[in-house]
C-alpha positions in Angstrom: 30.9 31.9 6.4 32.6 30.3 3.1 30.5 27.7 1.2 32.2 25.2 -0.4 30.5 22.6 -2.9 31.6 19.2 -3.8 30.6 17.2 -6.2 30.8 14.3 -3.4 28.8 16.1 -1.1 25.8 16.3 -4.1 25.6 13.1 -4.1 25.7 12.0 -1.5 23.4 14.6 -0.2 21.1 13.2 -3.5 21.7 9.6 -2.7 20.4 10.1 0.7 17.2 11.9 0.0 16.3 9.5 -3.0 17.1 6.5 -1.4 15.4 7.2 2.2 12.3 8.3 0.0 12.1 5.5 -2.3 11.8 3.6 1.2 9.0 5.4 2.8 7.6 5.6 -0.4 7.1 1.5 -0.5 4.8 2.2 2.7 1.4 1.4 1.5 2.7 -1.9 -0.1 4.4 -3.1 3.6 0.6 -2.2 5.2 -0.8 -4.8 2.5 1.2 -7.2 3.3 1.4 -6.9 6.8 -2.6 -6.2 6.5 -2.6 -9.8 4.6 -0.9 -11.6 7.0 -3.2 -10.1 10.1 -0.9 -8.1 12.1 -2.1 -4.7 11.2 -5.4 -3.6 11.0 -7.0 -0.4 10.1 -8.9 0.4 13.6 -4.8 -0.1 14.5 -3.7 2.1 12.5 -6.9 4.8 12.9 -5.8 4.5 16.7 -2.4 5.8 16.7 -2.9 7.9 14.1 -1.1 10.7 16.3 1.6 9.1 16.6 2.0 8.0 13.2 2.0 11.7 13.0 5.5 12.3 15.1 7.0 9.4 13.6 6.6 10.4 10.0 7.3 14.7 11.1 10.8 12.3 12.8 11.6 10.6 9.7 10.8 13.6 7.5 13.4 16.1 9.8 15.8 13.0 9.7 15.9 12.7 5.7 15.7 16.7 5.2 17.8 19.6 5.6 17.5 21.1 8.5 14.9 23.7 6.7 11.2 23.3 7.9 10.2 23.6 4.5 11.3 20.5 2.8 10.5 18.6 6.0 7.0 19.2 5.1 7.3 18.7 1.4 8.1 15.1 2.7 5.4 15.0 5.4 3.1 16.2 3.1 2.7 12.7 0.4 4.3 10.4 3.9 1.0 11.6 5.3 -1.1 11.2 2.7 0.2 7.5 1.7 -0.5 6.5 5.8 -4.5 8.1 5.2 -4.3 6.0 1.8 -2.2 3.0 3.8 -5.3 2.6 6.5 -7.9 2.7 3.5 -5.9 -0.5 1.8 -5.9 -2.7 5.1 -9.7 -1.8 5.1 -10.1 -3.8 2.2 -7.3 -6.3 2.8 -9.4 -6.9 6.2 -13.0 -6.8 4.9 -11.9 -9.1 1.7 -10.3 -11.4 4.6 -13.7 -11.2 6.6 -15.6 -11.7 2.6 -14.0 -15.1 2.5 -14.4 -16.7 6.0 -18.2 -16.1 5.1 
């Protein structure tokens, strides 16, 4: 097997990895706005945590090379962001509830 690396392949991989990771790291902002609109609730996110783990694992497998190590390196921060998003959604719901009273 002969490895031939080119600058085009490297830049393409780097662009795809950075762009997809950047989009994924916008999760708390998206959750904030969806919670503000009343579409997403913290209870819904807690109930579907298992589904979110599977989806995060799938997405991290797609955006990383065929290596379990890099997949885990992407999975851990994204799952942490998911947990932070639950907290953000709970804060938004609490503030919305306080405004209604």
